[in-house]
BALOBA-1460 file (C-alpha; in Angstrom, 3 decimals):
// residues 291
<rec num="1" residu="m" x="17.719" y="-13.021" z="7.245"/>
<rec num="2" residu="r" x="15.548" y="-14.619" z="9.904"/>
<rec num="3" residu="p" x="14.566" y="-18.289" z="9.653"/>
<rec num="4" residu="r" x="10.949" y="-18.608" z="8.559"/>
<rec num="5" residu="r" x="10.444" y="-22.356" z="8.648"/>
<rec num="6" residu="a" x="6.966" y="-22.026" z="10.157"/>
<rec num="7" residu="l" x="4.755" y="-18.929" z="10.205"/>
<rec num="8" residu="l" x="1.737" y="-19.288" z="12.489"/>
<rec num="9" residu="y" x="-1.427" y="-17.275" z="11.846"/>
<rec num="10" residu="v" x="-3.207" y="-16.041" z="14.979"/>
<rec num="11" residu="p" x="-6.467" y="-14.017" z="15.060"/>
<rec num="12" residu="g" x="-5.530" y="-10.433" z="15.851"/>
<rec num="13" residu="n" x="-8.506" y="-9.864" z="18.128"/>
<rec num="14" residu="d" x="-7.633" y="-12.704" z="20.546"/>
<rec num="15" residu="l" x="-4.927" y="-11.656" z="23.001"/>
<rec num="16" residu="k" x="-5.070" y="-15.012" z="24.754"/>
<rec num="17" residu="k" x="-4.207" y="-16.896" z="21.568"/>
<rec num="18" residu="i" x="-1.536" y="-14.348" z="20.692"/>
<rec num="19" residu="t" x="0.095" y="-14.793" z="24.101"/>
<rec num="20" residu="k" x="-0.003" y="-18.577" z="23.719"/>
<rec num="21" residu="a" x="1.539" y="-18.371" z="20.242"/>
<rec num="22" residu="a" x="4.316" y="-16.144" z="21.574"/>
<rec num="23" residu="g" x="5.455" y="-18.970" z="23.847"/>
<rec num="24" residu="l" x="5.577" y="-21.712" z="21.204"/>
<rec num="25" residu="d" x="9.118" y="-20.986" z="19.971"/>
<rec num="26" residu="v" x="7.796" y="-20.817" z="16.397"/>
<rec num="27" residu="d" x="9.908" y="-18.882" z="13.912"/>
<rec num="28" residu="g" x="7.182" y="-16.369" z="13.131"/>
<rec num="29" residu="v" x="3.778" y="-15.350" z="14.481"/>
<rec num="30" residu="i" x="1.456" y="-13.594" z="12.034"/>
<rec num="31" residu="l" x="-1.015" y="-11.417" z="13.936"/>
<rec num="32" residu="d" x="-3.925" y="-11.459" z="11.531"/>
<rec num="33" residu="l" x="-6.236" y="-8.597" z="10.628"/>
<rec num="34" residu="e" x="-7.573" y="-10.209" z="7.454"/>
<rec num="35" residu="d" x="-9.248" y="-13.624" z="7.097"/>
<rec num="36" residu="g" x="-8.809" y="-14.626" z="10.732"/>
<rec num="37" residu="v" x="-10.944" y="-11.759" z="12.044"/>
<rec num="38" residu="a" x="-14.659" y="-11.136" z="11.490"/>
<rec num="39" residu="a" x="-15.544" y="-7.885" z="9.723"/>
<rec num="40" residu="n" x="-17.176" y="-6.435" z="12.838"/>
<rec num="41" residu="r" x="-14.076" y="-7.160" z="14.989"/>
<rec num="42" residu="k" x="-11.348" y="-5.748" z="12.744"/>
<rec num="43" residu="d" x="-11.204" y="-2.313" z="14.375"/>
<rec num="44" residu="e" x="-10.956" y="-3.955" z="17.784"/>
<rec num="45" residu="a" x="-8.211" y="-6.268" z="16.499"/>
<rec num="46" residu="r" x="-6.001" y="-3.313" z="15.607"/>
<rec num="47" residu="g" x="-5.900" y="-2.245" z="19.237"/>
<rec num="48" residu="v" x="-5.299" y="-5.791" z="20.482"/>
<rec num="49" residu="i" x="-2.385" y="-6.235" z="18.078"/>
<rec num="50" residu="l" x="-0.813" y="-2.942" z="19.092"/>
<rec num="51" residu="e" x="-1.074" y="-3.947" z="22.752"/>
<rec num="52" residu="a" x="0.488" y="-7.331" z="21.978"/>
<rec num="53" residu="l" x="3.356" y="-5.795" z="20.026"/>
<rec num="54" residu="k" x="4.134" y="-3.492" z="22.926"/>
<rec num="55" residu="s" x="3.621" y="-5.817" z="25.883"/>
<rec num="56" residu="v" x="3.833" y="-9.510" z="24.934"/>
<rec num="57" residu="d" x="7.225" y="-11.236" z="25.061"/>
<rec num="58" residu="f" x="7.554" y="-13.179" z="21.796"/>
<rec num="59" residu="g" x="11.002" y="-14.504" z="22.653"/>
<rec num="60" residu="s" x="12.881" y="-15.264" z="19.442"/>
<rec num="61" residu="s" x="9.698" y="-15.447" z="17.350"/>
<rec num="62" residu="e" x="9.334" y="-12.874" z="14.608"/>
<rec num="63" residu="r" x="6.349" y="-10.538" z="15.117"/>
<rec num="64" residu="m" x="4.457" y="-10.074" z="11.874"/>
<rec num="65" residu="v" x="1.118" y="-8.426" z="11.069"/>
<rec num="66" residu="r" x="-1.120" y="-9.333" z="8.140"/>
<rec num="67" residu="i" x="-3.092" y="-6.266" z="7.145"/>
<rec num="68" residu="n" x="-6.265" y="-6.185" z="5.057"/>
<rec num="69" residu="p" x="-6.020" y="-5.823" z="1.269"/>
<rec num="70" residu="f" x="-5.712" y="-2.289" z="-0.071"/>
<rec num="71" residu="y" x="-8.921" y="-2.588" z="-2.107"/>
<rec num="72" residu="t" x="-10.904" y="-2.853" z="1.143"/>
<rec num="73" residu="q" x="-9.837" y="0.686" z="2.135"/>
<rec num="74" residu="r" x="-8.647" y="-0.762" z="5.450"/>
<rec num="75" residu="a" x="-4.965" y="-1.311" z="4.754"/>
<rec num="76" residu="e" x="-3.767" y="2.229" z="5.407"/>
<rec num="77" residu="h" x="-5.750" y="2.429" z="8.654"/>
<rec num="78" residu="d" x="-4.359" y="-0.961" z="9.675"/>
<rec num="79" residu="l" x="-0.817" y="0.299" z="9.174"/>
<rec num="80" residu="d" x="-1.515" y="3.529" z="11.040"/>
<rec num="81" residu="a" x="-2.772" y="1.480" z="13.979"/>
<rec num="82" residu="v" x="-0.093" y="-1.217" z="14.243"/>
<rec num="83" residu="l" x="3.157" y="0.367" z="13.021"/>
<rec num="84" residu="p" x="3.656" y="2.279" z="16.318"/>
<rec num="85" residu="g" x="4.255" y="-1.177" z="17.833"/>
<rec num="86" residu="k" x="7.128" y="-1.710" z="15.366"/>
<rec num="87" residu="p" x="6.344" y="-5.190" z="14.039"/>
<rec num="88" residu="d" x="9.260" y="-7.002" z="12.434"/>
<rec num="89" residu="a" x="7.386" y="-7.341" z="9.149"/>
<rec num="90" residu="v" x="4.089" y="-6.567" z="7.456"/>
<rec num="91" residu="v" x="2.358" y="-9.312" z="5.453"/>
<rec num="92" residu="v" x="0.525" y="-7.809" z="2.463"/>
<rec num="93" residu="p" x="-2.386" y="-9.914" z="1.174"/>
<rec num="94" residu="k" x="-3.636" y="-9.765" z="-2.420"/>
<rec num="95" residu="a" x="-0.280" y="-8.319" z="-3.487"/>
<rec num="96" residu="n" x="-1.356" y="-8.320" z="-7.111"/>
<rec num="97" residu="t" x="0.836" y="-5.502" z="-8.424"/>
<rec num="98" residu="a" x="4.153" y="-3.826" z="-7.770"/>
<rec num="99" residu="e" x="2.276" y="-0.623" z="-6.919"/>
<rec num="100" residu="i" x="0.716" y="-2.292" z="-3.869"/>
<rec num="101" residu="i" x="4.162" y="-3.167" z="-2.519"/>
<rec num="102" residu="k" x="5.485" y="0.311" z="-3.305"/>
<rec num="103" residu="e" x="2.570" y="1.942" z="-1.476"/>
<rec num="104" residu="t" x="3.140" y="-0.298" z="1.541"/>
<rec num="105" residu="d" x="6.810" y="0.675" z="1.485"/>
<rec num="106" residu="r" x="5.894" y="4.367" z="1.328"/>
<rec num="107" residu="l" x="3.593" y="4.130" z="4.341"/>
<rec num="108" residu="i" x="6.105" y="2.156" z="6.396"/>
<rec num="109" residu="t" x="8.888" y="4.583" z="5.501"/>
<rec num="110" residu="a" x="6.767" y="7.513" z="6.674"/>
<rec num="111" residu="a" x="5.983" y="5.738" z="9.947"/>
<rec num="112" residu="e" x="9.629" y="4.856" z="10.584"/>
<rec num="113" residu="s" x="10.641" y="8.461" z="9.990"/>
<rec num="114" residu="a" x="7.883" y="9.891" z="12.174"/>
<rec num="115" residu="r" x="8.646" y="7.565" z="15.103"/>
<rec num="116" residu="g" x="12.416" y="7.496" z="14.904"/>
<rec num="117" residu="f" x="12.653" y="3.832" z="13.920"/>
<rec num="118" residu="a" x="15.749" y="2.700" z="12.041"/>
<rec num="119" residu="p" x="15.150" y="3.097" z="8.296"/>
<rec num="120" residu="g" x="14.298" y="-0.212" z="6.681"/>
<rec num="121" residu="s" x="13.845" y="-2.023" z="10.001"/>
<rec num="122" residu="i" x="10.307" y="-3.216" z="9.151"/>
<rec num="123" residu="g" x="10.159" y="-5.782" z="6.365"/>
<rec num="124" residu="i" x="7.473" y="-6.699" z="3.853"/>
<rec num="125" residu="i" x="6.222" y="-10.172" z="2.949"/>
<rec num="126" residu="a" x="3.965" y="-10.433" z="-0.117"/>
<rec num="127" residu="l" x="1.058" y="-12.866" z="-0.309"/>
<rec num="128" residu="i" x="0.823" y="-14.124" z="-3.892"/>
<rec num="129" residu="e" x="-2.694" y="-15.458" z="-4.348"/>
<rec num="130" residu="s" x="-4.129" y="-14.572" z="-7.756"/>
<rec num="131" residu="g" x="-3.504" y="-15.072" z="-11.432"/>
<rec num="132" residu="l" x="-2.755" y="-11.369" z="-11.764"/>
<rec num="133" residu="a" x="-0.095" y="-11.574" z="-9.079"/>
<rec num="134" residu="f" x="1.678" y="-14.347" z="-10.986"/>
<rec num="135" residu="v" x="1.553" y="-12.344" z="-14.216"/>
<rec num="136" residu="n" x="3.179" y="-9.435" z="-12.342"/>
<rec num="137" residu="l" x="5.464" y="-11.498" z="-10.139"/>
<rec num="138" residu="a" x="8.836" y="-10.267" z="-11.405"/>
<rec num="139" residu="a" x="7.777" y="-6.624" z="-10.999"/>
<rec num="140" residu="i" x="6.421" y="-7.363" z="-7.521"/>
<rec num="141" residu="c" x="9.710" y="-8.963" z="-6.483"/>
<rec num="142" residu="a" x="11.640" y="-5.881" z="-7.603"/>
<rec num="143" residu="a" x="9.215" y="-3.340" z="-6.104"/>
<rec num="144" residu="s" x="10.882" y="-2.660" z="-2.752"/>
<rec num="145" residu="p" x="14.150" y="-3.341" z="-0.916"/>
<rec num="146" residu="r" x="11.966" y="-4.094" z="2.129"/>
<rec num="147" residu="l" x="10.514" y="-7.170" z="0.424"/>
<rec num="148" residu="q" x="11.949" y="-10.230" z="2.137"/>
<rec num="149" residu="g" x="9.702" y="-13.084" z="1.090"/>
<rec num="150" residu="l" x="6.810" y="-14.437" z="-0.950"/>
<rec num="151" residu="i" x="3.952" y="-16.467" z="0.509"/>
<rec num="152" residu="l" x="1.791" y="-18.668" z="-1.721"/>
<rec num="153" residu="g" x="-1.894" y="-18.266" z="-0.876"/>
<rec num="154" residu="a" x="-3.302" y="-21.488" z="-2.297"/>
<rec num="155" residu="e" x="-6.934" y="-21.181" z="-1.276"/>
<rec num="156" residu="d" x="-7.396" y="-17.703" z="-2.730"/>
<rec num="157" residu="l" x="-5.415" y="-18.633" z="-5.838"/>
<rec num="158" residu="c" x="-7.702" y="-21.580" z="-6.499"/>
<rec num="159" residu="a" x="-10.787" y="-19.433" z="-5.944"/>
<rec num="160" residu="d" x="-9.428" y="-16.785" z="-8.310"/>
<rec num="161" residu="t" x="-8.374" y="-19.128" z="-11.119"/>
<rec num="162" residu="g" x="-10.928" y="-21.937" z="-10.916"/>
<rec num="163" residu="i" x="-8.312" y="-24.517" z="-9.973"/>
<rec num="164" residu="t" x="-9.836" y="-27.468" z="-8.120"/>
<rec num="165" residu="r" x="-8.132" y="-27.766" z="-4.737"/>
<rec num="166" residu="t" x="-7.164" y="-31.303" z="-3.716"/>
<rec num="167" residu="s" x="-5.380" y="-32.764" z="-0.704"/>
<rec num="168" residu="a" x="-2.484" y="-33.919" z="-2.891"/>
<rec num="169" residu="a" x="-1.969" y="-30.344" z="-4.178"/>
<rec num="170" residu="q" x="-0.691" y="-31.559" z="-7.561"/>
<rec num="171" residu="e" x="-2.792" y="-28.854" z="-9.198"/>
<rec num="172" residu="l" x="-0.552" y="-26.270" z="-7.501"/>
<rec num="173" residu="l" x="2.772" y="-27.643" z="-8.768"/>
<rec num="174" residu="f" x="3.216" y="-24.917" z="-11.390"/>
<rec num="175" residu="a" x="2.326" y="-22.116" z="-8.982"/>
<rec num="176" residu="r" x="4.583" y="-23.484" z="-6.246"/>
<rec num="177" residu="s" x="7.535" y="-23.901" z="-8.616"/>
<rec num="178" residu="a" x="7.010" y="-20.488" z="-10.217"/>
<rec num="179" residu="l" x="6.982" y="-18.784" z="-6.836"/>
<rec num="180" residu="v" x="10.174" y="-20.579" z="-5.752"/>
<rec num="181" residu="m" x="11.923" y="-19.617" z="-8.999"/>
<rec num="182" residu="h" x="11.044" y="-15.944" z="-8.604"/>
<rec num="183" residu="a" x="12.054" y="-15.944" z="-4.949"/>
<rec num="184" residu="a" x="15.421" y="-17.471" z="-5.843"/>
<rec num="185" residu="a" x="15.966" y="-14.997" z="-8.672"/>
<rec num="186" residu="f" x="15.385" y="-12.000" z="-6.400"/>
<rec num="187" residu="g" x="17.003" y="-13.301" z="-3.212"/>
<rec num="188" residu="l" x="13.730" y="-13.752" z="-1.326"/>
<rec num="189" residu="q" x="12.370" y="-16.456" z="0.949"/>
<rec num="190" residu="a" x="9.604" y="-18.704" z="-0.388"/>
<rec num="191" residu="i" x="6.847" y="-19.714" z="2.050"/>
<rec num="192" residu="d" x="4.635" y="-22.648" z="1.078"/>
<rec num="193" residu="i" x="0.894" y="-23.273" z="1.257"/>
<rec num="194" residu="v" x="-1.213" y="-23.944" z="4.361"/>
<rec num="195" residu="q" x="-2.244" y="-27.484" z="5.266"/>
<rec num="196" residu="t" x="-5.739" y="-26.817" z="6.567"/>
<rec num="197" residu="n" x="-6.199" y="-30.290" z="8.071"/>
<rec num="198" residu="f" x="-4.346" y="-29.712" z="11.332"/>
<rec num="199" residu="t" x="-5.274" y="-33.136" z="12.756"/>
<rec num="200" residu="n" x="-3.576" y="-35.200" z="10.027"/>
<rec num="201" residu="n" x="0.152" y="-35.297" z="10.772"/>
<rec num="202" residu="e" x="0.951" y="-37.642" z="7.894"/>
<rec num="203" residu="l" x="-0.624" y="-35.260" z="5.402"/>
<rec num="204" residu="l" x="1.299" y="-32.359" z="6.901"/>
<rec num="205" residu="q" x="4.603" y="-34.246" z="6.846"/>
<rec num="206" residu="a" x="4.101" y="-35.254" z="3.212"/>
<rec num="207" residu="e" x="3.260" y="-31.681" z="2.188"/>
<rec num="208" residu="c" x="6.254" y="-30.316" z="4.090"/>
<rec num="209" residu="k" x="8.535" y="-32.859" z="2.412"/>
<rec num="210" residu="t" x="7.283" y="-31.889" z="-1.039"/>
<rec num="211" residu="g" x="7.578" y="-28.188" z="-0.241"/>
<rec num="212" residu="s" x="11.145" y="-28.585" z="0.968"/>
<rec num="213" residu="e" x="12.076" y="-30.589" z="-2.123"/>
<rec num="214" residu="l" x="10.539" y="-27.904" z="-4.354"/>
<rec num="215" residu="g" x="12.802" y="-25.311" z="-2.748"/>
<rec num="216" residu="f" x="10.539" y="-23.583" z="-0.219"/>
<rec num="217" residu="t" x="12.286" y="-22.258" z="2.878"/>
<rec num="218" residu="g" x="9.236" y="-22.541" z="5.130"/>
<rec num="219" residu="k" x="5.493" y="-22.984" z="5.404"/>
<rec num="220" residu="q" x="2.388" y="-21.243" z="6.708"/>
<rec num="221" residu="i" x="0.594" y="-22.980" z="9.559"/>
<rec num="222" residu="i" x="-2.694" y="-22.399" z="11.345"/>
<rec num="223" residu="h" x="-2.455" y="-24.482" z="14.525"/>
<rec num="224" residu="p" x="0.115" y="-24.911" z="17.329"/>
<rec num="225" residu="a" x="0.124" y="-28.679" z="16.694"/>
<rec num="226" residu="q" x="1.752" y="-28.009" z="13.316"/>
<rec num="227" residu="v" x="4.763" y="-26.102" z="14.659"/>
<rec num="228" residu="e" x="7.137" y="-28.929" z="15.561"/>
<rec num="229" residu="i" x="6.563" y="-31.040" z="12.447"/>
<rec num="230" residu="t" x="6.847" y="-28.074" z="10.102"/>
<rec num="231" residu="q" x="9.993" y="-26.583" z="11.599"/>
<rec num="232" residu="a" x="11.680" y="-29.981" z="11.661"/>
<rec num="233" residu="a" x="10.850" y="-30.553" z="7.989"/>
<rec num="234" residu="f" x="12.504" y="-27.292" z="6.921"/>
<rec num="235" residu="t" x="15.568" y="-27.754" z="9.137"/>
<rec num="236" residu="p" x="18.639" y="-29.476" z="7.631"/>
<rec num="237" residu="s" x="19.400" y="-32.804" z="9.270"/>
<rec num="238" residu="p" x="22.662" y="-33.265" z="11.207"/>
<rec num="239" residu="e" x="23.844" y="-35.598" z="8.441"/>
<rec num="240" residu="a" x="23.086" y="-33.018" z="5.742"/>
<rec num="241" residu="i" x="24.855" y="-30.284" z="7.709"/>
<rec num="242" residu="e" x="27.940" y="-32.440" z="8.270"/>
<rec num="243" residu="k" x="28.148" y="-33.356" z="4.588"/>
<rec num="244" residu="a" x="27.650" y="-29.738" z="3.506"/>
<rec num="245" residu="q" x="30.464" y="-28.602" z="5.778"/>
<rec num="246" residu="k" x="32.763" y="-31.300" z="4.367"/>
<rec num="247" residu="i" x="31.903" y="-30.185" z="0.832"/>
<rec num="248" residu="m" x="32.710" y="-26.559" z="1.631"/>
<rec num="249" residu="e" x="35.969" y="-27.459" z="3.371"/>
<rec num="250" residu="g" x="36.986" y="-29.644" z="0.447"/>
<rec num="251" residu="a" x="36.102" y="-26.892" z="-2.011"/>
<rec num="252" residu="q" x="38.430" y="-24.479" z="-0.224"/>
<rec num="253" residu="i" x="41.281" y="-26.957" z="-0.444"/>
<rec num="254" residu="a" x="40.541" y="-27.705" z="-4.110"/>
<rec num="255" residu="q" x="40.428" y="-23.997" z="-4.902"/>
<rec num="256" residu="a" x="43.779" y="-23.446" z="-3.222"/>
<rec num="257" residu="d" x="45.206" y="-26.271" z="-5.342"/>
<rec num="258" residu="g" x="43.806" y="-24.675" z="-8.505"/>
<rec num="259" residu="m" x="41.062" y="-27.266" z="-9.075"/>
<rec num="260" residu="g" x="37.510" y="-26.305" z="-10.068"/>
<rec num="261" residu="a" x="36.101" y="-29.690" z="-9.099"/>
<rec num="262" residu="y" x="37.179" y="-32.485" z="-6.789"/>
<rec num="263" residu="s" x="36.049" y="-35.891" z="-5.531"/>
<rec num="264" residu="l" x="34.437" y="-36.509" z="-2.132"/>
<rec num="265" residu="d" x="33.381" y="-39.976" z="-0.994"/>
<rec num="266" residu="g" x="33.321" y="-41.176" z="-4.587"/>
<rec num="267" residu="e" x="31.194" y="-38.276" z="-5.868"/>
<rec num="268" residu="m" x="32.264" y="-35.388" z="-8.076"/>
<rec num="269" residu="v" x="31.883" y="-31.980" z="-6.413"/>
<rec num="270" residu="d" x="31.679" y="-28.870" z="-8.590"/>
<rec num="271" residu="l" x="30.360" y="-25.314" z="-8.141"/>
<rec num="272" residu="p" x="26.601" y="-26.113" z="-8.131"/>
<rec num="273" residu="v" x="27.149" y="-28.756" z="-5.443"/>
<rec num="274" residu="v" x="29.152" y="-26.268" z="-3.378"/>
<rec num="275" residu="k" x="26.417" y="-23.638" z="-3.718"/>
<rec num="276" residu="r" x="23.837" y="-26.146" z="-2.490"/>
<rec num="277" residu="a" x="26.071" y="-26.951" z="0.475"/>
<rec num="278" residu="e" x="26.385" y="-23.245" z="1.261"/>
<rec num="279" residu="t" x="22.582" y="-22.951" z="1.294"/>
<rec num="280" residu="i" x="22.277" y="-25.856" z="3.740"/>
<rec num="281" residu="v" x="24.880" y="-24.350" z="6.058"/>
<rec num="282" residu="a" x="23.205" y="-20.931" z="5.872"/>
<rec num="283" residu="r" x="19.860" y="-22.458" z="6.866"/>
<rec num="284" residu="a" x="21.504" y="-24.353" z="9.709"/>
<rec num="285" residu="k" x="23.069" y="-21.123" z="10.981"/>
<rec num="286" residu="a" x="19.744" y="-19.289" z="10.740"/>
<rec num="287" residu="a" x="18.113" y="-22.066" z="12.756"/>
<rec num="288" residu="g" x="20.832" y="-21.749" z="15.406"/>
<rec num="289" residu="l" x="22.191" y="-25.252" z="14.822"/>
<rec num="290" residu="i" x="25.745" y="-24.098" z="14.143"/>
<rec num="291" residu="a" x="27.666" y="-20.943" z="14.978"/>
């Protein structure tokens, strides 16, 4: 699966900003049709996004499109307009039920078939941003084989539940942990909350550190200045990669000798430690740090 250490939202009606984002070497660019576009510019944004998907060179960045919620009656028209450009993934906001994911899957499947795209080549990312979505989270995670990740929408979640949003984000600890647990259980990526203060690097670094420690694989961002800090925070350090590789090599030797656990640098290594090392190495490979 692609690395998604940083996913940058860009207004879908601004080709200039889209082109700039495409050259930032960010893991993913989310071409936005929802909150980032005024209501009277959404139809125009569909055409701009289609043009960008067909003509802009995004390099290694993943090309994603956030559609409008299904309850707005815009989602199906959004998909009709942008799927001919074959985005890498569709971000579904207000993914409150499994049925919403299933309907998105159905529409993408029809478009792939009609246009001769490889079946299953367009992924789905679900935005989890309401109390109802958390109640239904297990069913949502199992709704489609296209589903590749969960994004935590903190601002909408707080608005929906009455949670008071703070800069420390302690009020979101349960929601963040619950989303990570579900993502892990279903083999999905977990994308953390947005830091809306894009001028405060210390706040961003602290939030990234907490998100990484909680188990998130990446983070949403809203400004180019956040790319470097965010991607670095969700990239294993050279020291961590080296240690993980040593753990895996030692585990192979121990297994060949019939041992379930072994000692490395004075520490006991057993299966959970090996699994953690495998995760670090997998992330390093996805980031292109090792072959």
